Backbone as ProteinMPNN parsed JSONL, in Angstrom:
{"seq_chain_A": "MYYAYLDENYYCIAISRLSGEIELNKNIIRITDYDINYLKRKYDIINNVWTDEYLREETIPLYSQQEIVNAQILTQLEYLTCLQELNSMKGANV", "coords_chain_A": {"N_chain_A": [[0.937, -1.331, 0.013], [0.23, 1.985, -0.729], [1.114, 5.116, 0.391], [0.568, 8.659, 1.831], [2.092, 11.413, 2.455], [1.366, 14.288, 4.48], [2.349, 17.55, 4.832], [1.363, 20.631, 6.867], [0.128, 22.501, 5.384], [-0.995, 21.132, 3.444], [0.379, 20.037, 1.645], [2.561, 17.387, 0.058], [4.915, 15.723, 1.742], [6.316, 13.748, 1.458], [6.125, 10.443, 0.201], [5.728, 6.776, 0.887], [5.713, 3.302, 0.857], [4.31, 0.656, 2.003], [3.612, -2.072, 3.904], [1.878, -3.433, 5.46], [-2.03, -1.576, 6.464], [-2.29, 1.746, 7.829], [-3.287, 3.806, 9.812], [-5.464, 6.222, 8.294], [-4.983, 9.734, 8.378], [-5.914, 13.633, 8.252], [-3.756, 14.225, 7.376], [-1.923, 11.948, 6.014], [-2.328, 10.194, 4.048], [-3.96, 7.967, 1.37], [-2.517, 6.565, -1.593], [-2.605, 5.74, -5.385], [0.111, 4.714, -6.424], [3.313, 4.401, -6.317], [4.57, 7.064, -6.726], [6.589, 9.23, -7.746], [6.162, 12.146, -8.524], [4.105, 13.076, -7.114], [5.525, 14.081, -5.097], [5.618, 17.714, -3.081], [3.379, 18.009, -3.967], [-0.259, 19.618, -3.569], [-3.074, 18.499, -2.351], [-6.065, 18.697, -1.714], [-8.253, 18.655, 0.62], [-10.816, 18.597, 1.415], [-12.072, 17.922, -1.369], [-10.557, 15.606, -1.772], [-8.368, 15.561, -3.721], [-5.848, 15.807, -5.882], [-4.418, 18.941, -6.292], [-3.511, 21.502, -9.003], [-1.214, 22.588, -8.029], [1.95, 23.587, -6.46], [4.555, 23.398, -4.385], [6.278, 25.69, -3.371], [9.893, 26.304, -3.883], [12.859, 27.591, -1.968], [13.704, 30.584, -2.135], [17.13, 30.718, -3.129], [19.303, 33.508, -1.111], [20.307, 35.985, -1.91], [23.497, 37.611, -3.042], [25.619, 40.588, -2.341], [27.489, 42.745, -4.953], [29.909, 43.562, -2.916], [30.175, 41.809, -1.078], [30.488, 39.594, -1.537], [33.014, 40.128, -3.243], [34.555, 40.888, -0.096], [34.155, 38.541, 1.258], [36.132, 37.213, -0.299], [38.416, 38.921, -0.258], [38.485, 37.875, 2.812], [39.002, 35.019, 2.493], [41.715, 34.986, 0.878], [42.82, 36.816, 3.031], [43.217, 34.789, 5.343], [44.361, 33.077, 4.064], [46.83, 33.476, 3.587], [47.776, 34.3, 6.142], [47.86, 31.321, 7.276], [50.343, 29.861, 5.175], [51.588, 32.092, 5.862], [52.238, 31.456, 8.789], [52.817, 28.885, 8.497], [55.471, 29.191, 7.593], [56.532, 30.416, 9.388], [56.92, 28.554, 11.001], [58.632, 26.349, 9.768], [61.025, 27.539, 9.766], [62.112, 27.924, 12.761], [62.278, 25.102, 13.128], [64.966, 24.74, 11.952]], "CA_chain_A": [[-0.126, -0.413, 0.248], [1.171, 3.36, -1.023], [1.003, 6.473, 1.475], [1.541, 10.404, 0.815], [2.427, 12.665, 3.727], [0.719, 16.075, 3.325], [2.711, 18.793, 6.138], [0.324, 21.075, 8.01], [-0.532, 23.1, 4.27], [-1.511, 19.82, 2.439], [1.637, 19.635, 0.752], [3.088, 16.214, -0.066], [7.149, 15.95, 1.753], [7.085, 12.243, 1.213], [5.104, 8.746, -0.268], [6.023, 4.964, 1.067], [5.145, 1.407, 0.143], [4.14, 0.084, 4.129], [3.027, -3.874, 3.634], [0.356, -3.359, 5.639], [-2.635, -0.737, 6.416], [-2.225, 2.135, 8.442], [-5.21, 4.362, 10.071], [-5.659, 7.58, 7.625], [-5.807, 11.108, 8.711], [-5.751, 14.638, 7.198], [-2.146, 14.415, 6.741], [-1.758, 10.819, 5.659], [-3.365, 9.322, 2.355], [-3.48, 6.564, 0.634], [-2.153, 6.903, -3.204], [-2.39, 4.87, -5.898], [1.395, 4.108, -6.573], [4.777, 5.182, -6.02], [5.052, 8.24, -8.173], [7.936, 11.145, -7.108], [5.644, 13.704, -8.921], [3.435, 13.464, -6.2], [5.881, 15.157, -4.25], [5.308, 18.826, -3.213], [1.895, 18.979, -4.717], [-0.612, 19.919, -2.955], [-3.801, 17.869, -2.007], [-7.147, 19.783, -1.566], [-8.383, 17.603, 1.975], [-12.519, 18.799, 1.427], [-12.702, 17.35, -2.211], [-10.09, 14.526, -2.27], [-8.397, 15.403, -4.994], [-4.494, 16.312, -6.083], [-4.304, 19.985, -7.042], [-1.733, 21.69, -10.284], [-0.464, 23.86, -6.954], [2.931, 22.659, -5.546], [4.901, 24.061, -2.958], [7.422, 26.699, -3.801], [11.595, 26.062, -3.406], [13.321, 27.851, -0.708], [14.874, 30.963, -2.525], [18.733, 30.866, -1.995], [19.892, 34.372, -0.545], [21.331, 36.773, -3.076], [24.694, 38.286, -2.053], [26.055, 41.447, -3.472], [29.263, 41.809, -4.943], [30.333, 43.898, -2.121], [29.729, 41.19, 0.518], [31.31, 38.464, -2.277], [34.719, 40.707, -2.691], [34.726, 40.632, 1.117], [34.251, 37.593, 1.14], [37.278, 36.646, -0.986], [39.649, 38.865, 0.41], [38.834, 37.462, 4.112], [39.443, 33.903, 2.198], [42.702, 35.008, 0.139], [43.707, 36.76, 4.118], [43.151, 33.663, 6.137], [45.752, 32.027, 3.361], [48.125, 33.966, 3.54], [47.943, 33.883, 7.716], [48.189, 30.228, 6.922], [51.25, 30.38, 5.094], [52.948, 32.387, 7.227], [52.697, 30.665, 10.528], [54.113, 27.715, 8.043], [56.712, 29.912, 7.356], [57.558, 30.499, 11.153], [57.331, 26.756, 11.979], [59.788, 26.239, 9.671], [62.248, 28.485, 10.287], [61.701, 27.806, 13.997], [62.522, 24.015, 12.792], [65.539, 24.706, 11.235]], "C_chain_A": [[0.583, 1.457, 0.217], [0.484, 4.657, -0.453], [1.949, 7.887, 1.338], [1.29, 10.869, 2.342], [2.392, 13.487, 3.63], [1.442, 16.629, 5.317], [1.294, 19.272, 5.884], [-0.623, 22.083, 6.915], [-1.16, 21.919, 3.321], [-0.399, 19.441, 1.557], [1.895, 18.186, 0.95], [4.307, 16.279, 0.579], [6.835, 14.432, 1.363], [6.078, 11.417, 0.839], [6.453, 7.26, 0.372], [4.902, 4.057, 1.196], [5.162, 0.992, 1.718], [3.618, -1.472, 2.86], [2.24, -3.7, 4.38], [-0.562, -1.81, 6.436], [-2.481, 0.025, 7.559], [-3.087, 2.951, 8.767], [-4.62, 6.005, 9.345], [-5.898, 8.827, 8.756], [-5.64, 12.08, 8.244], [-4.817, 14.585, 6.573], [-1.392, 13.154, 6.197], [-3.223, 10.405, 4.669], [-3.367, 8.89, 1.889], [-3.103, 6.939, -1.194], [-2.753, 5.359, -3.988], [-1.223, 3.586, -6.421], [2.408, 5.18, -6.062], [4.846, 5.986, -6.955], [5.507, 9.473, -6.926], [6.74, 12.502, -7.756], [4.614, 14.119, -7.936], [4.115, 15.051, -4.761], [5.257, 17.04, -4.128], [4.638, 19.525, -3.697], [0.663, 18.961, -3.493], [-1.818, 19.208, -2.556], [-5.138, 18.885, -1.121], [-8.145, 18.234, -0.579], [-10.425, 17.58, 1.711], [-13.193, 17.721, -0.346], [-11.734, 16.27, -2.515], [-9.597, 14.427, -3.313], [-7.188, 16.438, -5.252], [-5.043, 17.817, -6.643], [-3.41, 20.293, -7.914], [-1.265, 22.609, -9.133], [1.07, 22.601, -6.296], [3.691, 23.77, -5.247], [6.377, 24.577, -3.311], [8.779, 26.292, -3.577], [11.643, 27.569, -2.309], [14.364, 28.633, -2.124], [16.08, 30.985, -1.98], [19.061, 32.613, -2.039], [20.987, 34.829, -1.5], [22.185, 37.535, -2.564], [25.151, 39.301, -3.378], [27.13, 41.561, -3.463], [29.978, 42.138, -4.027], [30.583, 42.738, -1.339], [30.708, 39.804, -0.738], [32.458, 38.942, -2.5], [35.169, 40.475, -1.549], [35.175, 39.418, 1.399], [35.456, 36.47, 0.177], [38.44, 37.199, -0.721], [39.573, 37.932, 1.927], [38.983, 36.428, 3.726], [41.314, 34.371, 2.159], [43.522, 35.685, 1.954], [44.344, 35.578, 5.262], [44.357, 32.553, 5.357], [46.521, 32.044, 3.741], [48.671, 34.417, 5.283], [48.712, 32.955, 8.079], [49.475, 30.079, 7.322], [52.137, 31.207, 5.794], [53.247, 32.008, 8.639], [53.278, 29.555, 9.687], [55.476, 27.534, 8.223], [57.34, 29.987, 8.386], [57.862, 29.318, 11.487], [58.956, 26.485, 11.528], [61.115, 26.431, 9.756], [62.806, 28.095, 11.677], [62.368, 26.409, 14.121], [63.903, 23.606, 12.575], [66.997, 24.574, 12.23]], "O_chain_A": [[1.291, 1.942, 1.099], [-0.585, 5.101, -0.872], [3.103, 8.174, 1.022], [0.364, 10.605, 3.109], [3.145, 14.038, 2.827], [1.136, 16.246, 6.446], [0.4, 18.801, 5.182], [-1.75, 22.461, 7.231], [-1.902, 22.261, 2.399], [-0.458, 18.476, 0.796], [1.471, 17.693, 1.995], [5.056, 17.031, -0.044], [7.744, 14.135, 0.587], [4.969, 11.767, 1.242], [7.655, 7.072, 0.182], [3.711, 4.091, 1.506], [6.157, 1.105, 2.434], [3.421, -1.663, 1.66], [1.23, -3.889, 3.703], [0.172, -0.969, 6.953], [-2.481, -0.668, 8.576], [-3.981, 2.984, 7.922], [-3.688, 6.702, 9.746], [-6.711, 8.866, 9.679], [-4.909, 11.817, 7.29], [-4.774, 14.816, 5.365], [-0.204, 13.321, 5.921], [-4.454, 10.38, 4.69], [-2.323, 9.098, 1.272], [-3.795, 7.787, -1.758], [-3.158, 4.32, -3.467], [-1.344, 2.387, -6.672], [2.313, 6.318, -5.603], [5.2, 5.612, -8.073], [5.095, 10.114, -5.959], [6.693, 13.641, -7.292], [4.243, 15.29, -7.856], [3.714, 16.024, -4.123], [4.559, 17.521, -5.02], [4.664, 20.728, -3.956], [0.818, 18.209, -2.531], [-1.332, 19.299, -1.428], [-4.991, 19.586, -0.12], [-8.53, 17.17, -1.064], [-11.112, 16.571, 1.862], [-14.247, 17.098, -0.473], [-11.942, 15.809, -3.637], [-9.955, 13.536, -4.083], [-7.306, 17.631, -4.976], [-6.029, 17.845, -7.38], [-2.396, 19.595, -7.904], [-0.829, 23.657, -9.61], [1.118, 21.431, -5.917], [3.546, 24.892, -5.731], [7.381, 23.884, -3.473], [8.678, 25.597, -2.566], [10.72, 28.328, -2.009], [15.208, 28.085, -2.832], [16.316, 31.18, -0.788], [19.052, 33.047, -3.191], [22.078, 34.34, -1.794], [21.831, 38.229, -1.611], [25.137, 39.141, -4.599], [27.925, 41.046, -2.677], [30.906, 41.352, -3.84], [31.666, 42.914, -0.782], [31.694, 39.256, -0.246], [33.32, 38.246, -1.963], [36.225, 39.843, -1.549], [36.331, 39.157, 1.731], [35.464, 35.241, 0.115], [39.478, 36.541, -0.796], [40.584, 37.285, 2.202], [39.375, 35.926, 4.78], [42.07, 34.17, 3.11], [44.616, 35.204, 2.248], [45.448, 35.501, 5.803], [44.981, 31.613, 5.849], [47.16, 31.127, 4.258], [49.818, 34.792, 5.528], [49.733, 33.049, 8.761], [49.986, 30.066, 8.442], [53.263, 30.939, 6.212], [54.22, 32.215, 9.364], [54.359, 29.162, 10.126], [56.259, 26.669, 8.616], [58.535, 29.709, 8.487], [58.85, 28.98, 12.139], [59.985, 26.411, 12.2], [62.066, 25.651, 9.805], [64.025, 27.938, 11.733], [63.066, 26.288, 15.128], [64.252, 22.458, 12.849], [68.104, 24.495, 11.696]]}, "name": "protein", "num_of_chains": 1, "seq": "MYYAYLDENYYCIAISRLSGEIELNKNIIRITDYDINYLKRKYDIINNVWTDEYLREETIPLYSQQEIVNAQILTQLEYLTCLQELNSMKGANV"}
C-alpha cells in the first residue's frame, strides 16, 4: 500500500510503501502508486483530489557584489596568515 504524507498546508512531503494498512488522517492519505510526482504537490482535503499547486522552492539568498568581494578578501587573508605561520614554523625547526 502506498501513502502520501502531507504537511500542515497539505503539500506532499513524503511518500512510502508499507506492507500493511495504517490509520489514515488529514495528513496521511492513500495513493495508487509510488510516484514521485506527488512530492511537493498540494492535496485538496475537502474534495479529496490533487491540485495543480506545488510547494515553492526556498529561495537562495542573493549576495551583493561587495559581499562576495569581502568574502574573497577574507579567504585570501586567512590563506596568507596560514602560509606565514607555516613559514615561521619551518624557520623555527631549522
